C-alpha angles and dihedrals in degrees: 000000000000092000092050091049092050093050091046089057102038098039099029128021099024092053096041098258102125094169092058090047092051090047092056091048087053089054088054091051091052089051090055091053092049090049091051091051091050092049090053090053090052094067092066091051091048091052090053089052098043103043095064088054090052092049091051093050093047091050092051094047093048093047092050092046092053097039100042101024088237108191091204094058093095092053090046092050098045102035117009096048091051091047090052093049096048093043093049091050091051091049091051091051094046095046093046091048093051095047095050094040094048093046092048093047094049092048089048092051091050091050091051097047129330093222088067089068090059089060101039104030104062098051090044092054092045092049094049092045091050091050093049090050090058096052098087096043090045092052092050093048093044089055091045089054093048092049091049091047091050091048091052092046090049092050093047090046088060098038102044098057089045099050091116092051092045092051093046091049091051089236098130095114093047094049092042091053092046093049090043090059089055091048091049091049092052090045091053091047091049093050091049091049091048092052091055088044087061089056089052091052089049091054090053092049093049097044101038111021104031092063089060091053091046093050091053093044093047096043095106092049092047093049090050090053098055103276110138127223091249092051090052091050089046091052091052089050091051092051101041100035101035117014099040096048091044092050091047091053091047095049096045095036100043094033096052105022092038092056090046091050091050091051094048093047090050090051091050092051118097113273094251090057097049120104117203116218117249121269094016132112121208116233093248090062099047117120119266120253093244114099096235138347117277111272120252119266111266117258120262112279093019114113110236116250122221108275130154130027128174138140102306090214093057109050099155093091108040117185120207112208141174109296117251118255118277091236110056119227119250092252120045092192131023128177117185119194092323118186123180134176134168104247130002094275099036125118110260114261089194117029125192095330120174121186138165122197114186119224113275094024123142105218125187119199116204136170145122120306114281095013093124107270093135089044089057092051089048090054093047092049093047095245091119129039119223119237089222134005133033138271123205131188114199089340095309121116118252125254098035142116093251096048091053088066090064103052143056122192126202113190125201096266106056120214121227122175132204111271138077121324089242091056091051094048097042098043093111095048136072110268134287104034111201111253093231089060090051091053091045093053091046091051092048096055098032100258097124097096092051092046091052092046092051092050105261134292093314093057117115115246124219105196092202091058093056124084121236090257093050091051089051090053090053091051091047092052090047091054091045089056093050123095094236115129095200115059118191117195109190097192085311091156099046092115093051127085120249094264094051091045092053092049092052095047093047089050090059092041090055092044107111116256095002128145110199124204113186128184095214128211097172128060090228089064091054092047091054093053124096091220134017126208112203113200116201113158111276093355127070134182126205128186146079124323097254092043093053092049086063102045107024117071091187092053090050089052091048092050091046093051092045097046125084116250117225116247110251118246120258114286089009110127117236114245115254110238118235119238113288090010116132111259116231116243098193092233138075118271117271126230115277115273115257122258115275094236107106090203092060095225104130103110095141129027120239138171112315093011122095111219091216099034112175096006123144109265103239096196096047132065110312112259094026112128122211115219119233113270144158116299089225089068089066093070126232134300120230147139128080125299 
């Protein structure tokens, strides 16, 4: 094309012979048609070259899958082999195009005027050599980036579905640090890849764009040394229309697809032949999300020391922490001037609250729906951080790795995973848990009938086949087996009847060295407690049941709404309730309604989510249901307790 253009100018248009010029342009058009025909013929040759490679790769993948039971053989057969075949075919086409185009352009330049080669040839050779020198480092860094990206995706694939479990286990910092390492690794790999990408761009600029600048800069010298105007225009056409596009295709095709092909071929190679790039960790060797490995089972005759505590409803991410001290501190729970709000500008849900709960106390927390009871349990368990003030469990600051060893939290919606019943019950304990302890815990909380019906501790559990109450019993038994000294029940018995609830609470109250905190939804639960905390906006009341009946109007209303009202005698008129007085229903209160979330993932309230959405309003007319709303609408909690 460049030669035809030069002849059309020098022998035709520049000397007034338009017919000759048009004739040479026609020769160029014929050359384009011949080139198109040749390119079409190339595809058949490429197919004959590529298909044997595909067959060889398929044979190797299938043999390895059958011989070694390689679980990745299906992916290799259906995806990676096809990627390798298509990429290899593209590389063949790009490389062939560059070789033929470059050879044709250089021959054309030499035929026009040999001095043109002195201007175009050196930068082209330097650019191609620089690009070829970057291929191996680029391939290594491309693979390092892909490995880092896969590791991050694998970690997020584990962490994101388990966010509820991670939060309940108090493992946010651990998981965040672990995921942050994966993010940092991918960031480093991306920066390294980008740096070598700059070198690739530089090779393209030197080999394809610098010759254009040199031709224009050297034009006076070339014209003085016998190069015609048409030859100069033809040389520019060779460089801009042939060499530069061909070099661009080579750099982008071979640089990107070549690296991809190298990665895929290395993945398809047998494991013993693979070479992992430096400073990378394959996804299969990344660290687990759990903080540490489960501790060994104590030796026979050695009393077990307190070990793991997590959210009993979320056992999939156990965290093993420092055991609590052998001598408990005087106060199991201490809150000092605690203020908490959802968001930096939100109205405090809890405002300047101070509370001391001695060790071994059974505390019931009551209050209207949405007042912040679940928020309080979240602060005690370390799932939420106060805006001001401090929280301590057994003398240890909350949140903190040491304080997590002292508490276990059971939210309203209990978590049960697929596996044996023994695995579900013993998740918070060193393995194996003796079977007699499993039966003892089941008997304590009322799980024995379900355990017998399922077939014993070794029976497989299908969470979807259990009712909400049965799942709560499993979570209660799991918490009873744990070594935690502070047990927090955030309406963890709401799906149980009153008798089953009493049995479970008394089991924890009789458990040696246990402090029990219960978010109560029945008056019987408050009556059983040693102390009751009444939450009512900015005012709180703290004391014994009988004492609060005397000095807390809200608690009297709550007890009145919860308690059954005797049926009047025949012919005795029913009393007319005063305005705003709870209306008698003639029957005992029912368990709180379940949360409206069908996925059952509302362990802790947060902005825009009522912690007790859809529950019966204890201090309003019986039977009235309060719609879910924002916790912030419930006002704030303050004063001293």
